Backbone as a chain_set.jsonl record, in Angstrom:
{"seq": "XXXXXXXXXXXXXXXXXXXXXXXXXXXXXXXXXXXXXXXXXXXXXXXXXXXXXXXXXXXXXXXXXXXXXXXXXXXXXXXXXXXXXXXXXXXXXXXXXXXXXXXXXXXXXXXXXXXXXXXXXXXXXXXXXXXXXXXXXXXXXXXXXXXXXXXXXXXXXXXXXXXXXXXXXXXXXXXXXXXXXXXXXXXXXXXXXXXXXXXXXXXXXX", "coords": {"N": [[155.927, 111.91, 125.5], [154.378, 110.172, 128.137], [151.417, 111.207, 129.8], [150.377, 110.192, 132.061], [150.688, 107.636, 134.611], [150.052, 104.357, 135.026], [149.496, 101.174, 136.602], [148.809, 97.664, 136.561], [147.26, 96.11, 139.22], [148.146, 93.447, 141.481], [146.525, 92.853, 143.492], [143.281, 92.861, 145.135], [140.636, 95.298, 144.578], [139.917, 96.558, 146.997], [142.081, 95.881, 148.665], [144.189, 97.13, 147.317], [143.515, 99.849, 147.503], [143.66, 100.129, 150.274], [146.4, 99.604, 150.616], [147.58, 101.796, 149.288], [146.781, 103.931, 150.939], [148.004, 103.223, 153.403], [150.739, 103.131, 152.7], [151.158, 105.732, 151.83], [150.804, 107.199, 154.206], [152.862, 106.049, 155.734], [155.106, 106.964, 154.357], [155.121, 109.669, 154.766], [153.249, 111.302, 153.429], [150.712, 113.714, 153.094], [147.308, 113.197, 153.843], [144.708, 114.252, 151.982], [142.111, 113.786, 151.383], [139.318, 111.896, 149.919], [137.813, 110.639, 146.926], [134.967, 109.174, 145.651], [134.722, 106.896, 142.992], [132.208, 106.349, 141.535], [130.941, 103.117, 141.632], [133.269, 101.888, 141.161], [135.763, 102.38, 142.26], [138.277, 104.424, 143.935], [139.541, 107.778, 144.243], [142.388, 108.863, 145.683], [143.453, 111.522, 147.513], [146.483, 112.557, 148.056], [149.523, 114.049, 149.171], [152.843, 115.52, 149.232], [153.96, 117.902, 151.448], [156.309, 119.403, 151.128], [156.808, 119.303, 148.369], [154.669, 120.745, 147.303], [155.105, 123.265, 148.461], [157.607, 123.909, 147.356], [156.961, 124.235, 144.629], [155.129, 126.293, 144.876], [156.713, 128.404, 145.653], [158.566, 128.531, 143.572], [157.477, 127.943, 140.901], [154.477, 128.52, 140.615], [152.511, 128.173, 138.713], [152.62, 125.575, 137.918], [151.406, 124.018, 139.771], [148.994, 122.705, 139.347], [149.713, 120.398, 138.059], [150.648, 118.63, 139.875], [151.28, 115.356, 141.144], [149.134, 114.367, 142.901], [146.734, 113.08, 143.076], [145.865, 109.947, 143.382], [144.578, 107.322, 141.684], [142.498, 104.478, 142.05], [140.977, 101.863, 140.489], [138.479, 99.723, 138.912], [138.957, 98.162, 135.823], [137.41, 96.541, 133.574], [138.193, 93.268, 134.299], [140.44, 93.898, 135.646], [142.409, 95.571, 138.181], [143.389, 98.824, 138.408], [146.009, 101.15, 139.195], [147.206, 104.404, 139.646], [148.513, 107.648, 138.574], [148.869, 111.154, 137.615], [151.622, 111.899, 135.453], [154.627, 112.782, 136.888], [156.769, 113.635, 135.389], [155.83, 115.449, 133.59], [155.837, 117.901, 134.872], [158.585, 118.269, 135.093], [159.274, 118.514, 132.41], [158.113, 120.927, 131.797], [159.221, 122.667, 133.572], [161.018, 125.603, 134.542], [162.906, 126.235, 136.326], [165.649, 125.059, 138.348], [165.004, 124.036, 140.85], [162.278, 123.294, 140.662], [162.475, 121.33, 138.686], [164.081, 119.45, 139.995], [162.39, 118.755, 142.104], [160.368, 117.501, 140.638], [161.727, 115.273, 139.659], [162.295, 113.878, 142.038], [159.68, 113.465, 142.937], [158.686, 111.824, 140.909], [160.168, 109.453, 141.269], [159.356, 108.684, 143.882], [156.554, 108.551, 143.712], [156.132, 106.556, 141.769], [157.32, 104.413, 143.085], [155.567, 104.128, 145.261], [153.218, 103.412, 143.881], [154.024, 100.996, 142.695], [154.535, 99.388, 144.973], [152.023, 99.402, 146.206], [150.549, 98.069, 144.293], [151.805, 95.668, 144.201], [153.796, 95.032, 142.359], [156.752, 95.0, 140.244], [159.115, 97.4, 138.853], [158.439, 98.407, 135.481], [159.954, 96.61, 132.845], [162.186, 97.368, 130.2], [161.612, 96.391, 126.889], [162.277, 96.96, 124.294], [164.241, 99.28, 122.449], [164.253, 102.167, 120.504], [166.008, 104.404, 118.514], [165.436, 107.407, 117.138], [166.969, 109.308, 114.726], [169.203, 111.516, 112.858], [171.499, 111.741, 110.074], [173.173, 113.885, 110.45], [172.92, 114.958, 112.985], [174.377, 116.126, 115.922], [173.744, 115.643, 118.636], [172.388, 113.28, 118.47], [174.416, 111.53, 117.764], [175.908, 111.714, 120.1], [174.119, 110.551, 121.931], [173.92, 107.984, 120.824], [176.536, 107.044, 121.192], [176.557, 107.071, 123.967], [174.562, 105.178, 124.613], [175.772, 102.912, 123.529], [178.009, 102.791, 125.178], [176.801, 102.199, 127.61], [175.937, 99.707, 127.145], [173.44, 99.204, 126.046], [171.03, 97.677, 124.064], [169.746, 98.623, 120.948], [167.668, 99.935, 118.285], [168.557, 101.842, 115.564], [167.13, 104.479, 113.763], [167.218, 106.335, 110.903], [165.768, 109.211, 110.301], [165.987, 111.108, 108.322], [166.419, 109.672, 106.119], [164.36, 108.0, 105.899], [161.221, 108.35, 105.287], [158.773, 107.334, 106.148], [159.354, 106.495, 108.77], [159.973, 108.961, 109.871], [157.48, 110.251, 109.806], [156.104, 108.568, 111.511], [157.435, 109.062, 113.936], [156.855, 111.814, 114.367], [154.056, 111.717, 114.536], [153.747, 110.22, 116.868], [154.943, 111.778, 118.851], [154.634, 114.49, 118.33], [156.769, 116.012, 117.783], [159.397, 117.348, 115.741], [162.062, 117.487, 115.926], [165.231, 115.843, 116.576], [167.428, 113.989, 118.809], [164.959, 111.373, 119.253], [163.885, 109.041, 121.534], [162.384, 105.956, 121.603], [160.849, 103.868, 123.87], [159.829, 100.65, 124.555], [157.845, 98.915, 126.795], [157.155, 96.166, 129.08], [153.843, 94.756, 129.211], [152.828, 96.272, 127.213], [153.182, 99.005, 127.455], [154.537, 102.255, 126.579], [157.094, 104.736, 126.076], [158.291, 107.959, 125.229], [161.244, 109.705, 124.807], [162.226, 112.894, 124.364], [164.909, 114.521, 122.877], [168.341, 114.366, 124.042], [168.301, 113.236, 126.949], [169.998, 112.473, 129.543], [169.552, 111.864, 132.302], [166.82, 111.146, 132.397], [166.762, 108.995, 130.602], [168.552, 107.26, 131.873], [167.12, 106.631, 134.2], [164.834, 105.344, 133.121], [165.961, 103.226, 131.725], [167.369, 101.938, 133.627], [170.109, 102.25, 134.127], [173.361, 103.515, 135.134]], "CA": [[155.927, 111.614, 126.938], [153.075, 109.817, 128.688], [150.981, 112.191, 130.791], [149.922, 109.476, 133.259], [151.392, 106.38, 134.886], [149.152, 103.392, 135.658], [149.915, 99.783, 136.612], [147.8, 96.673, 136.915], [147.538, 95.601, 140.562], [147.991, 92.016, 141.74], [145.62, 92.738, 144.63], [141.883, 93.258, 144.917], [140.396, 96.737, 144.626], [139.934, 97.001, 148.396], [143.449, 95.749, 149.171], [145.032, 98.139, 146.672], [143.174, 101.127, 148.127], [144.224, 100.075, 151.622], [147.852, 99.698, 150.472], [147.93, 103.185, 148.944], [146.603, 104.744, 152.145], [149.018, 102.884, 154.409], [152.055, 103.513, 152.2], [151.221, 107.199, 151.815], [151.017, 107.617, 155.592], [154.185, 105.578, 156.136], [156.142, 107.744, 153.676], [155.018, 111.084, 155.09], [152.355, 112.053, 152.543], [149.513, 114.23, 153.764], [146.049, 112.702, 153.297], [143.859, 115.422, 151.771], [140.718, 113.391, 151.192], [139.011, 110.804, 148.997], [136.689, 110.852, 146.003], [134.431, 107.902, 145.175], [134.573, 106.788, 141.541], [130.982, 105.549, 141.448], [131.146, 101.852, 142.35], [134.43, 101.268, 140.529], [137.02, 102.62, 142.947], [138.468, 105.665, 144.672], [140.662, 108.657, 143.985], [142.94, 109.229, 146.977], [144.172, 112.785, 147.405], [147.616, 112.545, 148.974], [150.604, 114.848, 148.617], [153.909, 115.898, 150.146], [153.933, 119.342, 151.675], [157.521, 120.015, 150.576], [156.667, 119.459, 146.921], [153.731, 121.842, 147.061], [155.76, 124.523, 148.828], [158.649, 124.181, 146.363], [156.337, 124.789, 143.424], [154.494, 127.559, 145.234], [157.767, 129.419, 145.674], [159.338, 128.579, 142.325], [156.651, 128.008, 139.687], [153.122, 128.198, 141.089], [151.647, 127.806, 137.587], [152.701, 124.131, 137.7], [150.765, 123.309, 140.888], [147.915, 121.843, 138.843], [150.264, 119.156, 137.521], [151.15, 117.813, 140.975], [150.739, 113.99, 141.128], [148.565, 114.176, 144.24], [145.485, 112.317, 142.997], [146.163, 108.568, 143.003], [143.304, 106.65, 141.411], [142.437, 103.014, 142.061], [139.661, 101.562, 139.926], [138.333, 98.501, 138.132], [138.848, 98.286, 134.373], [137.11, 95.158, 133.24], [138.54, 92.394, 135.419], [141.708, 94.361, 136.216], [142.455, 96.699, 139.108], [144.44, 99.739, 137.972], [146.381, 102.174, 140.164], [148.144, 105.326, 139.025], [148.304, 109.093, 138.749], [149.491, 111.954, 136.57], [153.064, 111.691, 135.319], [155.415, 113.925, 137.393], [157.715, 114.08, 134.363], [155.23, 116.603, 132.911], [156.368, 119.086, 135.561], [159.998, 118.412, 134.723], [159.343, 118.977, 131.029], [157.659, 122.322, 131.736], [159.928, 123.467, 134.584], [162.007, 126.59, 134.086], [163.891, 126.419, 137.389], [166.289, 123.816, 138.79], [164.289, 123.538, 142.027], [161.063, 122.621, 140.19], [162.891, 120.13, 137.974], [164.548, 118.501, 141.002], [161.199, 118.285, 142.804], [159.676, 116.587, 139.739], [162.512, 114.037, 139.627], [162.057, 113.195, 143.308], [158.276, 113.04, 142.96], [158.525, 110.697, 139.984], [160.718, 108.257, 141.912], [158.56, 108.287, 145.048], [155.193, 108.196, 143.291], [156.175, 105.251, 141.107], [157.604, 103.419, 144.114], [154.321, 103.916, 146.001], [152.303, 102.689, 143.001], [154.52, 99.618, 142.558], [154.339, 98.663, 146.229], [150.584, 99.239, 146.424], [150.035, 97.11, 143.317], [152.518, 94.409, 144.343], [154.516, 94.762, 141.111], [158.066, 95.601, 140.107], [159.182, 98.382, 137.78], [158.332, 97.856, 134.135], [161.234, 96.389, 132.191], [162.225, 97.776, 128.798], [161.756, 95.278, 125.96], [162.831, 97.397, 123.011], [164.628, 100.697, 122.382], [164.438, 102.646, 119.133], [166.561, 105.755, 118.495], [165.181, 108.168, 115.923], [168.052, 110.269, 114.584], [169.552, 111.874, 111.482], [172.916, 111.533, 109.778], [173.972, 115.075, 110.774], [172.588, 115.456, 114.331], [175.454, 115.851, 116.886], [173.193, 115.083, 119.878], [172.062, 111.885, 118.168], [175.679, 110.788, 117.847], [176.259, 111.652, 121.517], [173.269, 109.547, 122.584], [174.308, 106.677, 120.295], [177.766, 106.66, 121.901], [176.183, 106.836, 125.368], [173.858, 103.889, 124.649], [176.789, 101.88, 123.302], [178.837, 102.734, 126.391], [176.014, 101.573, 128.676], [175.6, 98.34, 126.751], [172.006, 99.127, 125.749], [170.712, 97.26, 122.698], [168.745, 99.525, 120.389], [167.551, 100.036, 116.832], [168.696, 103.23, 115.129], [166.372, 104.784, 112.557], [167.6, 107.646, 110.363], [164.526, 109.77, 109.756], [166.267, 111.886, 107.107], [166.503, 108.715, 105.02], [163.191, 107.123, 105.991], [160.079, 109.235, 105.439], [157.736, 106.66, 106.947], [159.788, 106.549, 110.165], [159.861, 110.363, 110.285], [156.056, 110.508, 110.058], [155.784, 107.769, 112.7], [157.987, 109.787, 115.083], [156.088, 113.057, 114.563], [152.709, 111.342, 114.978], [153.806, 109.707, 118.242], [155.461, 112.754, 119.823], [154.351, 115.891, 117.984], [158.071, 116.667, 117.665], [160.117, 117.125, 114.492], [163.489, 117.465, 116.24], [165.847, 114.595, 117.034], [166.988, 112.595, 118.86], [163.795, 110.9, 119.998], [164.094, 107.641, 121.916], [161.144, 105.233, 121.901], [161.071, 102.705, 124.73], [158.668, 99.764, 124.666], [157.928, 98.182, 128.049], [156.233, 95.051, 129.294], [152.423, 95.106, 129.327], [152.443, 97.122, 126.096], [153.404, 100.428, 127.721], [155.621, 102.86, 125.821], [157.514, 106.064, 126.527], [159.147, 108.642, 124.268], [162.108, 110.716, 125.401], [162.61, 113.859, 123.339], [166.205, 115.082, 123.2], [169.265, 113.469, 124.742], [168.115, 113.486, 128.379], [170.71, 111.381, 130.206], [168.911, 111.502, 133.569], [165.568, 110.455, 132.12], [167.082, 107.716, 129.985], [169.163, 106.412, 132.899], [166.054, 106.146, 135.079], [163.959, 104.424, 132.396], [166.708, 102.051, 131.295], [167.967, 101.304, 134.794], [171.564, 102.287, 134.043], [173.963, 104.65, 135.835]], "C": [[154.512, 111.262, 127.395], [152.686, 110.819, 129.769], [150.46, 111.529, 132.061], [150.695, 108.175, 133.399], [150.461, 105.459, 135.659], [149.734, 101.989, 135.552], [148.757, 98.898, 137.024], [148.185, 96.075, 138.267], [147.334, 94.091, 140.63], [146.997, 91.764, 142.869], [144.197, 93.112, 144.233], [141.775, 94.772, 144.989], [140.545, 97.254, 146.054], [141.352, 96.952, 148.975], [144.358, 96.833, 148.596], [144.778, 99.518, 147.264], [143.787, 101.213, 149.521], [145.75, 100.243, 151.572], [148.293, 101.126, 150.184], [147.849, 104.071, 150.183], [147.717, 104.49, 153.152], [150.413, 103.322, 153.973], [152.226, 105.027, 152.171], [151.512, 107.723, 153.216], [152.429, 107.26, 156.054], [155.296, 106.453, 155.563], [155.989, 109.253, 153.833], [154.194, 111.929, 154.136], [151.16, 112.534, 153.358], [148.269, 113.701, 153.052], [145.074, 113.867, 153.204], [142.395, 115.07, 151.549], [140.563, 112.272, 150.178], [137.812, 111.169, 148.14], [136.244, 109.493, 145.492], [134.291, 107.946, 143.652], [133.406, 105.852, 141.25], [131.184, 104.268, 142.254], [132.402, 101.142, 141.858], [135.748, 101.515, 141.244], [137.057, 103.94, 143.681], [139.647, 106.45, 144.12], [141.132, 109.151, 145.348], [143.798, 110.47, 146.811], [145.257, 112.84, 148.467], [148.762, 113.337, 148.343], [151.663, 115.119, 149.678], [153.985, 117.412, 150.23], [155.143, 120.036, 151.059], [157.401, 120.258, 149.079], [155.769, 120.65, 146.589], [154.398, 123.183, 147.345], [156.87, 124.905, 147.855], [158.061, 124.816, 145.115], [155.69, 126.136, 143.699], [155.513, 128.692, 145.19], [158.404, 129.608, 144.297], [158.486, 128.8, 141.078], [155.224, 127.601, 140.025], [152.185, 127.779, 139.963], [151.677, 126.307, 137.285], [152.004, 123.332, 138.802], [149.679, 122.337, 140.42], [148.394, 120.521, 138.284], [150.808, 118.237, 138.617], [150.494, 116.425, 140.96], [150.138, 113.611, 142.475], [147.278, 113.353, 144.24], [145.8, 110.915, 142.483], [144.848, 107.8, 142.876], [143.462, 105.133, 141.423], [141.043, 102.636, 141.572], [139.683, 100.252, 139.153], [138.207, 98.856, 136.654], [138.663, 96.879, 133.832], [137.369, 94.297, 134.455], [139.8, 92.851, 136.145], [141.508, 95.514, 137.199], [143.651, 97.558, 138.71], [144.723, 100.766, 139.07], [147.406, 103.093, 139.503], [147.765, 106.775, 139.242], [148.906, 109.819, 137.56], [151.004, 111.789, 136.596], [153.853, 112.923, 135.802], [156.41, 114.458, 136.377], [157.157, 115.26, 133.568], [155.754, 117.89, 133.537], [157.807, 119.34, 135.146], [160.141, 118.975, 133.32], [158.978, 120.459, 130.908], [158.444, 123.252, 132.659], [160.946, 124.412, 133.96], [163.065, 126.847, 135.148], [164.426, 125.057, 137.823], [165.542, 123.194, 139.965], [163.044, 122.752, 141.603], [161.41, 121.318, 139.477], [163.35, 119.047, 138.949], [163.37, 117.907, 141.776], [160.469, 117.246, 141.959], [160.391, 115.242, 139.673], [162.273, 113.212, 140.883], [160.638, 112.649, 143.368], [158.057, 111.827, 142.065], [159.012, 109.397, 140.616], [159.806, 107.759, 143.027], [157.143, 107.851, 144.675], [155.174, 106.815, 142.648], [156.451, 104.137, 142.114], [156.339, 103.098, 144.905], [153.334, 103.088, 145.174], [152.73, 101.226, 142.871], [154.247, 98.801, 143.815], [152.857, 98.413, 146.496], [150.003, 98.164, 145.511], [150.702, 95.742, 143.433], [153.266, 94.014, 143.08], [155.901, 95.413, 141.151], [158.018, 96.652, 138.997], [159.053, 97.69, 136.438], [159.721, 97.72, 133.522], [161.133, 96.746, 130.709], [162.459, 96.553, 127.911], [162.479, 95.7, 124.683], [163.128, 98.886, 123.062], [164.857, 101.06, 120.915], [164.897, 104.103, 119.186], [166.299, 106.386, 117.139], [166.236, 109.268, 115.832], [168.208, 110.663, 113.117], [171.055, 111.682, 111.301], [173.78, 112.696, 110.23], [173.773, 115.592, 112.2], [173.69, 115.112, 115.337], [174.946, 115.232, 118.187], [172.787, 113.623, 119.692], [173.306, 111.02, 118.282], [176.127, 110.646, 119.298], [175.436, 110.591, 122.227], [173.632, 108.142, 122.115], [175.561, 106.168, 121.024], [177.472, 106.31, 123.354], [175.48, 105.488, 125.516], [174.834, 102.733, 124.452], [177.635, 101.68, 124.556], [178.129, 102.01, 127.524], [175.608, 100.143, 128.337], [174.124, 98.138, 126.453], [171.806, 98.718, 124.289], [169.585, 98.145, 122.168], [168.747, 99.432, 118.869], [167.658, 101.512, 116.464], [167.942, 103.423, 113.816], [166.726, 106.201, 112.12], [166.396, 108.257, 109.646], [164.754, 110.658, 108.541], [166.437, 110.985, 105.889], [165.283, 107.795, 104.959], [161.959, 107.973, 106.306], [158.982, 108.622, 106.306], [158.074, 106.719, 108.435], [159.67, 107.972, 110.712], [158.414, 110.703, 110.634], [155.601, 109.77, 111.316], [156.23, 108.498, 113.969], [157.168, 111.038, 115.398], [154.688, 112.752, 115.076], [152.699, 110.919, 116.446], [154.143, 110.789, 119.252], [155.056, 114.2, 119.555], [155.616, 116.695, 117.787], [158.718, 116.34, 116.321], [161.618, 117.041, 114.734], [163.947, 116.093, 116.703], [167.001, 114.94, 117.983], [165.672, 112.428, 119.601], [164.028, 109.419, 120.281], [162.757, 107.022, 122.299], [161.476, 103.993, 122.713], [159.768, 101.93, 124.85], [158.851, 98.89, 125.901], [157.037, 96.938, 128.015], [154.811, 95.611, 129.41], [151.995, 96.1, 128.254], [152.612, 98.611, 126.319], [154.556, 100.949, 126.86], [155.895, 104.262, 126.342], [158.434, 106.65, 125.465], [159.936, 109.717, 124.996], [162.603, 111.617, 124.281], [163.903, 114.54, 123.758], [167.07, 114.071, 123.94], [169.254, 113.826, 126.225], [168.738, 112.313, 129.144], [170.0, 110.907, 131.474], [167.636, 110.695, 133.342], [165.826, 109.075, 131.543], [167.687, 106.75, 131.001], [168.106, 105.797, 133.791], [165.188, 105.099, 134.384], [164.662, 103.123, 132.034], [167.376, 101.308, 132.459], [169.47, 101.217, 134.719], [172.086, 103.523, 134.773], [175.02, 105.309, 134.956]], "O": [[153.558, 111.972, 127.076], [153.529, 111.233, 130.565], [150.136, 112.215, 133.031], [151.279, 107.675, 132.438], [150.116, 105.738, 136.808], [150.378, 101.644, 134.561], [147.847, 99.322, 137.737], [149.304, 95.59, 138.44], [146.48, 93.529, 139.945], [146.663, 90.619, 143.172], [143.951, 93.612, 143.136], [142.711, 95.45, 145.413], [141.213, 98.26, 146.293], [141.772, 97.866, 149.685], [145.196, 97.388, 149.306], [145.719, 100.274, 147.502], [144.359, 102.235, 149.899], [146.321, 100.951, 152.402], [149.263, 101.611, 150.765], [148.75, 104.87, 150.44], [148.304, 105.429, 153.689], [151.185, 103.829, 154.786], [153.308, 105.543, 152.454], [152.366, 108.591, 153.394], [153.107, 108.07, 156.687], [156.319, 106.66, 156.216], [156.639, 110.026, 153.13], [154.407, 113.138, 154.035], [150.664, 111.811, 154.223], [148.177, 113.746, 151.825], [144.657, 114.413, 154.226], [141.537, 115.952, 151.53], [141.547, 111.762, 149.644], [136.92, 111.903, 148.565], [137.054, 108.737, 144.957], [133.797, 108.928, 143.097], [133.585, 104.726, 140.786], [131.555, 104.324, 143.427], [132.587, 99.949, 142.101], [136.761, 100.921, 140.877], [136.019, 104.512, 144.012], [140.611, 105.885, 143.604], [140.371, 109.781, 146.083], [144.765, 110.464, 146.049], [144.987, 113.134, 149.632], [148.951, 113.302, 147.127], [151.412, 114.966, 150.874], [154.064, 118.107, 149.216], [155.018, 121.138, 150.525], [157.837, 121.293, 148.575], [156.078, 121.453, 145.708], [154.27, 124.125, 146.562], [157.058, 126.085, 147.559], [158.585, 125.805, 144.602], [155.706, 127.022, 142.844], [155.209, 129.799, 144.746], [158.739, 130.728, 143.912], [158.733, 129.72, 140.299], [154.811, 126.473, 139.753], [151.181, 127.11, 140.208], [150.869, 125.813, 136.498], [152.012, 122.102, 138.77], [149.473, 121.283, 141.021], [147.593, 119.615, 138.056], [151.368, 117.182, 138.318], [149.28, 116.324, 140.782], [150.576, 112.653, 143.113], [146.788, 112.973, 145.303], [145.981, 110.72, 141.281], [144.106, 107.651, 143.846], [144.422, 104.584, 140.883], [140.043, 103.039, 142.167], [140.741, 99.739, 138.788], [137.441, 99.745, 136.283], [139.622, 96.128, 133.654], [136.828, 94.559, 135.529], [140.185, 92.257, 137.152], [140.581, 96.313, 137.073], [144.785, 97.081, 138.679], [143.816, 101.199, 139.781], [148.357, 102.624, 138.878], [146.835, 107.095, 139.982], [149.392, 109.195, 136.616], [151.591, 111.563, 137.654], [153.759, 113.99, 135.195], [156.851, 115.603, 136.482], [157.918, 115.996, 132.94], [156.075, 118.848, 132.834], [158.2, 120.476, 134.881], [161.012, 119.805, 133.06], [159.474, 121.158, 130.024], [158.348, 124.474, 132.545], [161.634, 124.076, 132.996], [164.017, 127.59, 134.909], [163.751, 124.038, 137.687], [165.453, 121.97, 140.07], [162.786, 121.669, 142.127], [160.716, 120.315, 139.644], [163.049, 117.869, 138.76], [163.349, 116.712, 142.068], [160.004, 116.233, 142.481], [159.748, 114.193, 139.634], [162.073, 111.999, 140.811], [160.416, 111.516, 143.795], [157.323, 110.907, 142.428], [158.351, 108.364, 140.513], [159.515, 106.566, 143.116], [156.602, 106.905, 145.247], [154.302, 105.998, 142.945], [155.887, 103.048, 142.012], [156.063, 101.932, 145.19], [152.692, 102.177, 145.696], [151.894, 100.325, 142.932], [153.786, 97.662, 143.737], [152.48, 97.337, 146.96], [149.086, 97.438, 145.895], [150.234, 94.769, 142.843], [153.371, 92.832, 142.753], [156.173, 96.268, 141.993], [157.016, 96.782, 138.293], [159.487, 96.551, 136.262], [160.56, 98.609, 133.665], [160.13, 96.464, 130.053], [163.383, 95.775, 128.146], [163.197, 94.91, 124.07], [162.369, 99.662, 123.643], [165.557, 100.357, 120.186], [164.256, 104.937, 119.825], [166.856, 105.968, 116.124], [166.381, 110.069, 116.756], [167.457, 110.211, 112.252], [171.786, 111.484, 112.271], [174.991, 112.538, 110.383], [174.405, 116.576, 112.583], [173.928, 113.931, 115.594], [175.624, 114.394, 118.781], [172.836, 112.829, 120.632], [173.262, 109.917, 118.827], [176.656, 109.608, 119.694], [175.966, 109.819, 123.026], [173.651, 107.208, 122.917], [175.628, 105.004, 121.421], [178.054, 105.379, 123.91], [175.773, 104.737, 126.446], [174.738, 101.706, 125.123], [177.937, 100.552, 124.945], [178.758, 101.297, 128.306], [175.002, 99.453, 129.158], [173.608, 97.028, 126.589], [172.354, 99.348, 123.384], [168.595, 98.383, 122.859], [169.687, 98.927, 118.254], [166.923, 102.339, 117.002], [168.092, 102.639, 112.879], [166.554, 107.153, 112.881], [166.056, 107.866, 108.529], [163.811, 110.937, 107.8], [166.581, 111.468, 104.766], [165.183, 106.929, 104.09], [161.693, 108.276, 107.469], [158.345, 109.314, 107.101], [157.198, 106.962, 109.265], [159.312, 108.168, 111.873], [158.152, 111.365, 111.639], [154.803, 110.294, 112.094], [155.495, 108.547, 114.955], [156.828, 111.291, 116.554], [154.185, 113.451, 115.956], [151.758, 111.223, 117.179], [153.681, 110.734, 120.392], [155.125, 115.041, 120.451], [155.564, 117.916, 117.641], [158.611, 115.221, 115.821], [162.366, 116.585, 113.869], [163.145, 115.283, 117.166], [167.498, 116.066, 117.962], [165.317, 113.233, 120.462], [164.331, 108.644, 119.374], [162.079, 107.502, 123.207], [162.288, 103.167, 122.296], [158.731, 102.49, 125.205], [159.867, 98.21, 126.049], [156.287, 96.7, 127.068], [154.619, 96.797, 129.676], [150.929, 96.707, 128.36], [152.227, 99.408, 125.464], [155.439, 100.188, 126.462], [155.039, 104.89, 126.965], [159.25, 105.943, 124.874], [159.367, 110.54, 125.713], [163.304, 111.174, 123.371], [163.994, 115.078, 124.862], [166.579, 113.043, 124.406], [170.08, 114.608, 126.698], [168.089, 111.291, 129.365], [169.859, 109.705, 131.7], [167.4, 109.688, 134.01], [165.191, 108.098, 131.942], [167.372, 105.56, 130.993], [168.161, 104.61, 134.111], [164.843, 104.081, 134.984], [164.052, 102.054, 132.033], [167.881, 100.198, 132.295], [170.063, 100.243, 135.181], [171.336, 104.472, 135.004], [175.644, 106.287, 135.369]]}, "num_chains": 1, "name": "protein.A"}
């Protein structure tokens, strides 16, 4: 799982910063302050009070993972905008409330980043399913992908040592299924386990 989410903006540095501020205010985010990133950009501290209060009540140890610091900066000739990946909270959450908050935050944060950058959601170019011949959850995901009409490559790691090492190196996980999604702009995401909600969101299927 990626721990951060960044996109290349179609706007100038100044325009992108302005967009983030205006969109945050429009969508009810509290403006907590700004941090200058030398002469390369700004970190905008914005957050939703409900999200903070939910975690405070449910799992305060996850507060440090809140996606409240949205950074806009120059990287070479490109302007990048992004923040920490809210899916980290979902992966660590032990309560339904915290997991639900993370799902909502992920949707809203990515929407804000896309609108500020003037881009659409990244489209999936390639899907690879790492599985084994005996894994029941792998078979369930395979059937689900077939049902949704998703094209994918299945790799049986119990028959392909190189693929098994590739999977472990990329995710740190030895269990299956693991789904590798390759997006436009060279981005990639790994989903560990058969997570229907996460896969549906990434693949744009219902």
